[in-house]
C-alpha positions in Angstrom: 0.0 0.0 0.0 1.4 3.4 -1.0 1.7 5.8 1.9 0.3 9.2 1.3 1.2 12.4 3.2 -1.3 15.2 3.7 -1.1 19.0 4.1 -3.1 19.5 7.3 -4.4 22.9 8.5 -4.8 23.0 12.3 -6.7 25.7 14.2 -5.2 26.9 17.6 -7.9 28.1 20.1 -10.3 25.4 21.0 -8.4 22.9 18.9 -4.8 22.7 20.1 -5.5 24.5 23.4 -8.6 25.2 25.3 -10.3 28.4 24.1 -9.1 31.3 26.3 -8.4 33.9 23.5 -6.4 36.2 23.6 -4.6 34.3 26.3 -3.3 30.8 25.7 -5.5 28.1 27.2 -4.3 24.7 28.5 -3.2 22.2 25.9 -6.0 19.8 24.8 -5.2 16.2 25.7 -3.2 14.4 23.1 -3.1 17.4 20.7 0.7 17.9 20.8 1.4 14.1 20.8 -0.8 13.6 17.8 0.7 16.5 15.9 4.2 15.2 16.6 3.2 11.7 15.3 1.7 13.2 12.2 4.9 15.1 11.5 6.9 11.9 12.1 4.8 10.2 9.5 5.6 12.9 6.9 2.5 15.1 7.1 3.0 18.8 6.9 1.1 21.0 9.5 -0.1 24.5 8.9 -1.2 26.6 11.8 -4.5 28.1 10.6 -5.8 30.6 13.1 -7.7 33.9 13.5 -4.8 35.1 15.7 -2.4 37.8 14.4 0.3 40.1 15.7 1.5 39.3 19.3 -1.3 36.8 19.9 -0.1 34.8 16.9 3.5 35.1 17.8 2.6 33.8 21.3 0.7 30.8 19.8 3.6 29.9 17.5 6.1 30.2 20.4 3.9 28.0 22.6 3.7 25.3 20.0 7.4 25.5 19.4 8.0 25.1 23.2 5.8 22.0 23.0 7.8 20.4 20.1 5.7 21.6 17.1 7.3 23.6 14.3 4.8 24.4 11.6 5.4 24.1 7.8 3.6 27.4 7.4 1.5 29.8 9.5 -1.8 31.2 8.1 -0.6 30.5 4.6 -0.5 27.6 2.2 3.3 27.4 2.0 6.2 29.2 3.7 7.1 31.5 0.9 3.5 32.7 0.2 3.1 36.5 0.7 -0.2 37.8 2.0 -2.0 40.1 -0.4 -5.3 41.6 0.8 -6.7 41.6 -2.7 -7.4 37.9 -2.7 -9.0 35.4 -0.3 -7.1 34.3 2.8 -8.4 30.7 2.3 -5.5 28.3 2.4 -4.9 25.1 0.4 -4.9 22.0 2.6 -6.0 18.4 2.3 -7.5 18.2 5.8 -8.7 20.9 8.3 -8.7 20.2 12.0 -10.9 22.8 13.7 -13.2 23.0 16.7 -15.8 24.8 14.5 -16.2 21.8 12.2 -19.8 20.9 11.3 -20.5 18.2 13.9 -17.9 19.5 16.3 -14.3 18.8 17.1 -13.3 15.1 17.1 -11.1 14.1 19.9 -7.3 13.9 19.2 -7.3 10.2 19.8 -9.8 9.7 17.0 -7.8 12.0 14.7 -4.7 10.0 15.5 -6.4 6.7 14.7 -7.9 8.0 11.5 -4.7 9.7 10.1 -1.9 7.6 11.6 -3.2 4.4 13.0 -0.6 1.8 13.9 -2.2 -1.3 12.2 -0.2 -1.5 8.9 -2.8 -3.9 7.4 -5.6 -1.5 7.8 -5.8 1.5 5.4 -6.3 5.0 6.9 -9.9 5.9 7.3 -9.2 9.3 5.6 -9.0 9.3 1.8 -8.4 12.2 -0.6 -11.9 13.6 -1.4 -13.1 13.9 -4.9 -13.6 17.6 -5.7 -17.1 19.1 -6.4 -20.4 19.1 -4.6 -21.7 16.0 -6.4 -19.0 13.9 -4.7 -21.1 14.4 -1.5 -23.8 12.1 -3.0 -21.4 9.5 -4.2 -20.4 6.9 -1.7 
């Protein structure tokens, strides 16, 4: 089975840490451990957050202190330059956010779906077909 790596956008407040914006909340159980494992498996993580300025710098520093260095912060790739004339939406294969429809999955479930340790069982996450009609195809 061919191993596939993903570009994963991860929110900060309410996802990596408990929501205490603009302060930094307590880490959510297994968040840092799961992100470290994802990086070990070759996935690239983007910090995708509403934070900016000092609050963003604090969040990046907090993650770095906990062993996470992001591939990019609030952009699709490290070299991307923000230009206010186009959308801030980033390109990622997977988004992990507490504001997901249906709520935030727990980091243990995220770990099992993306990493899993059973090599005979394929990951539960597959690249999605593009377009709204794919919603109806199972």
